[in-house]
C-alpha positions in Angstrom: 107.3 76.4 82.8 105.8 78.2 85.9 106.8 81.7 86.9 108.7 81.8 90.1 109.8 84.7 92.3 113.6 85.5 92.1 113.8 86.5 95.7 111.8 85.7 98.9 109.2 88.3 99.7 109.4 89.8 103.2 106.5 89.3 105.5 106.2 93.1 106.0 105.9 93.8 102.3 103.1 91.2 101.8 101.3 92.2 105.0 101.3 95.9 103.9 99.6 94.9 100.6 97.0 92.7 102.3 96.3 95.4 104.9 94.6 97.5 102.3 92.1 94.7 101.5 90.5 94.6 105.0 86.8 95.3 105.3 86.0 98.8 106.5 83.0 99.8 108.6 80.8 102.2 106.6 80.4 105.8 107.9 77.0 106.5 109.3 75.3 109.9 109.4 72.3 111.2 111.3 69.0 111.5 109.4 68.0 115.2 109.1 64.4 114.3 110.1 64.4 111.5 112.6 68.0 111.6 113.8 68.6 107.9 113.3 71.9 106.6 112.0 71.8 105.8 108.2 74.2 105.4 105.3 75.0 108.7 103.5 73.4 109.6 100.2 70.4 107.3 100.6 66.7 107.8 101.6 66.1 107.1 105.3 64.5 103.7 105.6 62.8 104.7 108.8 61.0 108.0 107.9 61.4 108.2 104.1 63.2 111.6 104.0 66.3 112.6 101.9 68.0 116.0 102.3 65.0 117.4 104.3 62.4 116.4 101.7 59.9 113.5 102.0 60.7 111.1 99.1 58.8 108.0 100.3 55.6 108.2 102.2 55.8 106.0 105.3 52.8 104.8 107.1 52.8 104.8 110.9 54.1 101.4 112.0 51.6 99.5 114.1 52.9 97.1 116.7 51.3 93.7 116.7 51.1 92.1 120.2 50.6 88.4 120.6 47.9 87.3 123.1 
């Protein structure tokens, strides 16, 4: 025998519960070195700095132009 609800659930009650499951936009912070927006608590993918210290050495990006 399947479990059935004793009473009808109100729309408001179920929508309140489902409202907490929505996708949230991650907070972005400025990099202390290059001032670009990055996720907090990670190494900056643009310059390689974390908390003011160079963690990953990044080479200067060279732009390739098509002729």
